[in-house]
N, C-alpha and C positions, 0 to 999 in steps of 0.2 A: 504494500500500500504506500503510495506517495503522499507525504504530508507536505503542505506548502511551508516554505521557510519564511520566517518572520521578515518583514520588510522594515527598513529604517523608520518609516512613519509609525509603525506599531510601537516601537520602543519610545519614540519621541512623545507619542500620545500618552503613554503610561507615565512618562517622566513629567509631563505637564500636569496631568491629573494628580499624580502623587505630590508634586510640589504645591499645587493649589490646596490639597487637603491638609498639608502641613502648615502652609503660610496663613491661611485664614484663622485657625484657632490661635496661632501665635500672635497674630495682629490683635485679636480680641483681648487676649491676656495682657499684652503689652499696653494696650489702650486702657484697660482697667487699672493697671499699675500706675500709668501716667496720670490718670484722673484722680486717684486716691492717694498715691504714694504709700500704699499699704500693701505689703507683700501677702498678707493673709487674704485679701480680696483677690489678688492674682492667683493664689493657690486654690481658692474655691473655684475660680473660673476654670483653672486647668483641670481640676478634679472633675468638674461637671462635664468638661469636654471629653475627658477620657471615658467617663461613664456613658455619655451619649454615643461615642464612637464604638464602644463595646456593644451597646444595644443594637446599633445599626449593623455591625458585623454579625451579630447573632441572628438577626432577622434575615440577612443575606444568606447565611449558611443554611438556615432552616428552609428558606424558599428554594434554594438550590436542591436540597435533599428532597423536598416534596415534589418538585418538578422532575427530578431525575427518577424517583421511584414511580411516579405516575406514568412516565414515558417508557418505563422498562417493559420489554415484552414478557408476557406471561406464558 
């Protein structure tokens, strides 16, 4: 079976998406620190971002599993 090799645009797209996913929360946490000059506020923002990211990742994995099992031949 021939599998297509990845093209340069595939890796660049992943790089852009990954960079955006890292940059946006970092900007929010940095803004919270600049506004309050309180590291505790920034820590709460960072923790909430990690919790939200974990929740999103869990939903993605569960959706993938559900769709994969549903499409499996019986």
